[in-house]
N, C-alpha and C positions, 0 to 999 in steps of 0.2 A: 427357403423359409428361414433357415438358421441364420443366413447372412442378414436378412431383413430384421430379424430379432436383435442381432448384434448391433446393427446400425441404429436401431431405435434406442437401445440401451446406451450406446455411446453418445448419441445426441442428447439424451436425457441427462447424462453426466455433464456435458458441456453447459446445458441450461442451468443445472444446479451450481456449477462453478461460477457462471455469470451472476446468478442470484447472490452467491457468497460475495462476489466482487462488488455488487451494488450495496450490500451491507457495510463493506469495508469503506467504500467511498463516503457513505452516509456518516460513518464513524469519524472520518477525517474532518469532514465539514463541521459536524456538530462539536467535535473537540476544540477546533480553532474558534468556532463561534462562541463556545462557552468561555474561552479565554478572553476573547475580545470584549464580550459583554459581561464578563465576570459572573457568569451564570453557573453557580455551583451545582444546582439541581440538575442542569443539563449535563454537566461533567460527570456526575454520579450515574446518570442514565447511560452515558457512553460506555462506562466501564461495566455496568451491569449487562448491557447488550453484547459486550465482547464475548460473553459465554456462548451466545448464539453463533458467533463466527467460529469459535472453537468447536462447537458441536457440528457445524457444517463440514469442517475439515475432517473430522473423524468419520462422519457419515459418507462423504464422497470418497475418502480413501478406502473405506470398507467395500463400497460398491465397485471401485476400481479393481481391488484384489479379487472380489467375487467374479467380476467379468473376465479377468485373466484366467482364473481357475476353471471356470465353466466353459468359456468359449475358446480358450487357448489361441488368442490372436497372434498373428505373426507380422514381422516387418513393420510397415508404416502404422498399422493399427496399434501394435504393441508400443511403439514409440509415442503415439498420441496419448495413450493411457498413462504411460510413464511421465509424460509432460504435464498432464493434468495433476498427478500426484505432487510434482515439484511446484507447480503454480499455486496450488492450494496451501502449500507450506509457506510460500512467499506471502500470500494473502493473509494467512493467520498472523504472521509476524508484523505485517502492516497494521492489522487490527490491534496488536499489542502496542505498537508505537502510538496509535491514536489514543488508546487508553492511557498511555504514559503522559501524553499532552493533557488529557482531561485531569489526571492526578496533579499536574502542575497548577491547573486552574484551582483545584481544591486547596492546594498549599498557599497560593497567593490570596485566595478568598476575596474579600472586599477591599483589600489594601489598594489604594489608588495606583493605577499603572504609571510608571515613570514616563511613559510617552504613548501616544496613540499607536496602535499596531498597524503598520502599513506593509512592510516586507513579509512578515509572517503569514498574513492571509494570502498574499501573492504567491508565496511558496506553496501554501496549501492547495490553492487552485491549480497550480502547475503540477504538483505531485498527484492530485486527483485525476487530472487529465491524462497523465502518464499511465496511471493504473487502468483507467477506463479504456484508453486506446490500445494498451498492450494486450488486453483481453480481446479486443476487436481484432487485433493482428493475429492472435492465436486462432480465433474462430474462423477467420477468413484465410488463414495460412498465408499471410502477407508479410514477407521479409522486408520489403521496402518501407512499409508503415512501421514495422518494428525498429528499423534503423532510424527513421525520423523521430520516433518517440524517445529512443535511447539517447539521442543527441541532446534532447532537452534536459538531460541530467546536468549538463554544464551550466544551464541557466539557473537551476536550483542551487548548484554549488556557488555561483556568483552571488545570488541573493543571500545565502547563508554567510558568505564572507562579509557582505555589507552589514548584516545584522551583528556579526562578531565585532567589526570595527566600531560600529556605532555604540554598542553596549560597553565596549572597553573604554570608550571616551567618557561615557556616563560614570562608570566606576572610578575612573581616575579623577574626575572632576568632583565627585561626591560619593565618598565611601558608604554613605547610608543607602545607596542604591545597589550595593554589591549583591545582597541576597536575592532581590528580585531579578536583577540582571543575569545572575547565574541561572535562575530558573528559565528565563527567556532564551538563554544560550542553549539550554537543554532542549527547548522546544524546536529551535532551529536544527539541532542535531537529529531529533526524531523525524522531522520532515525530510531531512537529507537522507535518512535511512529508508524512508518510505519510497523516495525516488530511486534509491539504489535497488530496492526489491523490484520495482517496476522495470528497471533496466535489466535485472537478472532475467525476468520473464522474456524481455525482448531478445536478449542474447540467446536464450534457449530456442526461441521461435526461429531465429536465423539459422541456428545449427540444425534444427529439425527439418527445415524446408530446403536448405542449401547444402548441408553437410560441412559448412565452413564455420569455424569458431571465430567470432569477432568480439572484441572487448571495447567498451566505451568508458 
């Protein structure tokens, strides 16, 4: 009976972590959408809802600690709970980066964009996929999926490098674009960090399931 209760509580924790992940994915999409469409109200909404992500982190961490204290799990179960605590930390930081992108939207405001956004939305889609699939890899204890997702970090880095080169060209050709170009460079950096956090999750899944440390 005690084991059944523990399994139910652990599964509930996983479900809450996935729900937190869905809020994070939504934040990334809305933050980049607010930038592309210069929707300041949407950007404000992203940052306001970041508090919900923070609250989820605290709630899940408290439940993890309670589960450890009351059920005293050992071996694999203890590692799983420890992994959840680390993953929600990554998710919270991803949410912070989405909020940072939304703040860039607020700073640019209605100032005409120096160019249509192409690579930034592509980076965002890829980063969101990495976050989503990394959580799937955790739930399914799938190290191969974790490896596949972690390798996509290189694609994000390539897109970020393209953004950097393009914006540098704009700044050199027209100094009046420097301010906005700098903001957009920050957006690329925030998306790169989101992908890095998803990669962290994947590396931990690989270690938890295989005992091997792999870096991407």
